[in-house]
MITI-745433 format. One line per 2 residues: number of its first residue (from 1); their letters; for each residue x, y, z negated of N, C-alpha, C. Coordinates in pm, whole numbers, plus 50000, padded with zeros to 5 digits. Each point is the difference from the previous one (the first is absolute). Layout:
N
NUM	A	X/Y/Z/X/Y/Z/X/Y/Z  ...
***
This chain:
135
1	MK	40106/15422/23020/50138/50032/50032/50091/49975/49880  49945/49993/49881/50082/49977/49881/50070/49865/50005
3	SH	49945/49906/50075/50061/49868/50004/50109/49989/50107  50034/50109/50066/50101/49997/50105/50112/50102/49972
5	PY	50082/49976/49899/50101/50099/49964/50107/50018/50108  50033/49897/50075/50104/50012/50100/49951/50080/50121
7	LR	49874/49986/50033/49942/50081/50106/50000/50147/49960  49965/50028/49876/50003/50138/49950/50142/50054/50000
9	AY	50096/49919/49959/50140/50042/49998/50048/50030/50142  49964/49916/50094/50039/50021/50140/49939/50130/50053
11	MV	49874/50021/49974/49934/50121/50050/50060/50126/49940  50036/49997/49873/50066/50115/49937/50135/50025/50066
13	GV	50077/49896/50022/50132/50016/50058/49998/50052/50143  49899/49963/50075/49990/50040/50140/49953/50144/50016
15	LL	49929/50051/49903/49933/50130/50012/50095/50116/50030  50096/50027/49914/50086/50118/50016/50086/49998/50126
17	PS	50070/49892/50030/50080/50004/50123/49914/50011/50126  49880/49946/49996/49910/50013/50116/49960/50145/50021
19	WF	49965/50068/49893/49966/50143/50012/50118/50080/50050  50117/49975/49943/50120/50072/50039/50034/49975/50147
21	LL	49991/49875/50043/50034/49969/50137/49899/50054/50099  49876/50023/49958/49903/50067/50088/50044/50143/50028
23	VV	50051/50068/49898/50050/50136/50018/50123/49998/50091  50090/49904/49979/50119/49988/50083/49960/49972/50145
25	LA	49903/49913/50020/49954/49968/50135/49939/50122/50068  49922/50077/49927/49942/50122/50057/50110/50097/50042
27	AF	50100/50017/49915/50112/50088/50034/50075/49947/50122  50021/49869/50004/50069/49939/50113/49922/50024/50130
29	LL	49870/49984/49996/49919/50020/50120/50004/50145/50046  50002/50093/49905/50011/50141/50038/50134/50029/50066
31	IH	50107/49945/49943/50132/50021/50058/50013/49927/50134  49940/49883/50007/50007/49920/50123/49934/50074/50115
33	ST	49893/50071/49973/49929/50072/50107/50083/50115/50057  50100/50047/49926/50086/50106/50050/50114/49946/50085
35	GR	50021/49870/49995/50106/49937/50079/50137/50008/49937  50008/50032/49871/50129/50012/49932/50031/49880/49911
37	VP	49950/49885/50034/50022/49880/49918/50120/49925/50056  50094/49964/49913/50114/49921/50048/49952/49869/50062
39	PR	50070/49954/50103/49959/49874/50063/50003/49883/49901  49907/49912/50017/49988/49876/49921/49958/50024/49855
41	LE	49963/50121/49965/49955/50026/49863/49868/49929/49972  49921/49979/50104/49873/49929/49983/50020/49862/49940
43	IA	50110/49935/50039/50031/49866/49946/50027/50009/49850  50071/50105/49960/50034/50015/49859/49878/50033/49915
45	IV	49897/50056/50057/49880/50035/49925/49918/49876/49967  50010/49897/50083/49920/49880/49980/50034/49932/49868
47	FP	50128/49992/49965/50041/49932/49876/49934/50061/49876  50013/50131/49979/49937/50054/49879/49849/49987/50001
49	MA	49939/50017/50117/49854/49995/50006/49947/49859/49969  50074/49899/50040/49951/49863/49981/50050/49936/49872
51	VV	50124/50024/49965/50062/49925/49891/49993/50069/49865  50027/50130/49997/50014/50068/49871/49874/49992/49914
53	PN	49881/50035/50050/49882/49989/49912/49977/49858/49950  50018/49903/50089/49980/49860/49958/50102/49958/49895
55	LW	50123/50044/50016/50102/49966/49901/49971/50066/49866  49951/50124/50003/49961/50066/49875/49888/49922/49931
57	GL	49901/49957/50079/49890/49922/49943/50049/49870/49941  50084/49930/50073/50053/49873/49950/50091/50021/49879
59	WN	50071/50112/49996/50087/50032/49886/49916/50021/49875  49886/50066/50015/49911/50022/49886/49934/49868/49957
61	VL	49968/49916/50096/49947/49867/49967/50105/49920/49924  50124/50007/50044/50108/49929/49931/50016/50050/49857
63	YA	49990/50131/49980/50008/50057/49865/49886/49946/49913  49880/49994/50058/49885/49948/49925/50015/49850/49975
65	RL	50046/49927/50100/50011/49854/49991/50105/49958/49898  50112/50071/49997/50107/49965/49906/49971/50048/49858
67	EL	49890/50074/49985/49957/50051/49869/50116/50073/49930  50058/50094/50073/50115/50073/49947/49961/50119/49914
69	RG	49872/50034/49999/49955/50114/49922/50040/49982/49854  50063/50101/49944/50047/49992/49863/50145/49957/49988
71	RV	50048/49926/50101/50140/49956/49998/50086/50084/50094  49946/50033/50116/50072/50080/50100/49908/50113/50042
73	SI	50050/50121/49998/49922/50116/50043/49964/49985/50148  49877/50038/50034/49960/49993/50140/50084/50095/50084
75	GV	50049/50108/49939/50087/50091/50072/50132/49934/50038  50057/49927/49907/50126/49929/50027/49976/49892/50105
77	FG	49891/49929/49989/49968/49896/50097/49981/50060/50139  49927/50111/50008/49978/50066/50128/50128/50058/50059
79	SL	50092/50041/49913/50125/50058/50050/50090/49896/50067  49970/49873/49983/50078/49895/50066/49959/49980/50145
81	LP	49882/50048/50037/49949/49980/50135/50089/50061/50109  50062/50117/49981/50090/50050/50105/50120/49909/50027
83	LI	50034/49914/49905/50109/49905/50023/49964/49898/50107  49872/49987/50028/49953/49914/50109/49974/50084/50125
85	LI	49933/50113/49982/49955/50080/50114/50116/50065/50077  50097/50055/49931/50108/50071/50070/50085/49906/50084
87	PA	50047/49887/49945/50075/49908/50088/49915/49945/50115  49872/49977/49974/49913/49952/50108/49985/50106/50109
89	GV	49986/50126/49961/49991/50108/50098/50128/50016/50079  50114/49991/49934/50129/50010/50069/50017/49882/50095
91	AL	49961/49882/49957/50009/49882/50088/49911/50016/50122  49881/50054/49980/49909/50023/50112/50060/50101/50097
93	AS	50055/50109/49947/50059/50103/50085/50116/49944/50081  50081/49916/49937/50113/49943/50076/49953/49896/50100
95	TF	49896/49927/49968/49945/49900/50092/49949/50065/50128  49935/50113/49986/49945/50070/50117/50094/50107/50053
97	SL	50124/50001/49952/50101/50097/50044/49951/50144/49990  49935/50031/49890/49948/50135/49982/50107/50094/49949
99	GF	50098/49949/49927/50112/50079/49956/49967/50111/49903  49893/49984/49923/49967/50103/49900/50103/50001/49889
101	YT	50012/49888/49932/50089/49990/49886/50069/49865/50001  50122/50001/49952/50068/49874/49971/49981/49973/49852
103	IL	50039/49885/49955/49984/49967/49859/50087/50092/49914  50114/50042/50050/50086/50091/49925/49939/50140/49989
105	QA	49928/50042/50102/49933/50130/49994/49876/49994/49912  49935/49885/49996/49878/49985/49922/50029/49976/49852
107	AP	50117/49949/49967/50034/49966/49861/49984/50116/49903  50042/50122/50032/49981/50110/49904/49852/50036/49978
109	LV	49915/49960/50093/49856/50028/49986/49930/49905/49905  50062/49886/49973/49936/49899/49915/49967/50053/49860
111	PI	50093/50063/49928/49964/50050/49866/49892/50108/50004  50002/50083/50104/49897/50104/50013/49865/49935/50024
113	AM	49995/49903/50090/49875/49929/50027/49952/49927/49876  50092/49940/49926/49962/49928/49879/49941/50096/49896
115	AI	50055/50119/49988/49947/50099/49906/49861/50046/50041  49981/50023/50130/49868/50041/50049/49899/49888/49978
117	YY	50037/49879/50033/49910/49886/49981/49969/49980/49851  50099/50020/49916/49976/49988/49856/49888/50094/49957
119	LI	50008/50124/50041/49898/50099/49961/49864/49967/50058  49997/49960/50127/49872/49966/50063/49936/49881/49929
121	WK	50078/49897/49975/49945/49881/49937/49965/50026/49853  50082/50077/49931/49974/50025/49857/49871/50080/49980
123	YA	49977/50097/50086/49885/50087/49979/49882/49966/50090  50019/49990/50130/49888/49980/50092/49948/49856/49999
125	IA	50088/49905/50021/49955/49860/50007/49952/49954/49862  50069/50039/49895/49953/49962/49865/49863/50060/49973
127	FL	49978/50125/50042/49869/50063/49982/49892/49924/50077  50028/49967/50126/49902/49926/50079/49977/49860/49944
129	NR	50104/49937/49949/49983/49869/49936/49907/50009/49879  50015/50107/49924/49909/50019/49884/49856/50022/50045
131	IV	49982/50071/50111/49864/50025/50050/49929/49870/50034  50074/49906/50059/49939/49873/50040/50016/49893/49893
133	DL	50032/50042/49878/50012/49911/49884/50108/49894/50016  50115/50040/50052/50112/49908/50006/50101/50026/49887
135	G	49971/50098/49918/50088/50026/49886/50075/50128/50009
***
């Protein structure tokens, strides 16, 4: 496995959001069984379950591929990911007429999401990268 750094980077990136989304899915299924789920919410769940873990994995591969370690903090690099995810989520919601958030409503959430992502990437992803010898 030492000869496959990008595979290791991808696996590290996919790990945390996959675990988190399993908890979210379990909560969703519990709420769904009570019949209190807003209509069309199932469509909105598909995007995070399919795209977010893969994007995290590819983001970590990109960090490894660009050899940014030492030049750019992994926390700073990870904090840029919400700049892709939030507009994509808003676009998906508007495409399916879900009406959760508009871009103007989501804009104040961007700095909060970036701060959370910074901490997750700085501590959790960096720790997992060290475990698999990515630096």
